[in-house]
Phi, psi and omega in degrees: 000146183288326182296340172284340180270314179230130167292109175268132178287162181301327181293325187281319184295326182287318170308321183281322174296324178293321175299315180298319185298320188287324175300318180288356182269274191277325176291328175294324179291324181286327182291314180300312181298311177309304182304325191256358187304333180293337179250013181287121181291161168305136177229157179269174184299338178265003176275012171291345179293353181290319182294325180290313182290321182303313179300311184289326178298305179299321180295309177301321182290322174297321181290318174305318178285334168301320183270006187050046179247065187292329182290337182289340181306324181297321181294319182297308172299327173303313187300314183293326176297322179297317183298327184248019186304306197295318189283322180297321174298324189265328182242112181294317184292324168295323181298317176290324176290326177294315179295319170297320179289317180297317186294312183297319181293316179293320174302319182295311179299316182293319180299312183295317183290324177288321171302312172299326178284326173296322184277319182247348173110183179260178187260007184265339182262147183264000000 
């Protein structure tokens, strides 16, 4: 761990988490979209909300990993599922795409979050 070699202050660790959060925003949306584009169902003009929800999901997961609040990750997925419940119930193709996108998005956030936490430490210690 880097923190064993250099003592990083909380503001520095927070800045690193913010930078990783920025990577999880646009590059994260692009990555999920490119991996799943083959299976993407037809979407209307209002369905761009998926990228916003994905960014919020990954950001919250990154913060929760930094705070070592792993059980709260399920809450993030539940909120996202409630937001899309009606469409998931009506359209099977969208439901599968939504599930795959959510799982890929979560995996990306968890891997990066755990990597940052391993390298620079968590957000709970000062």
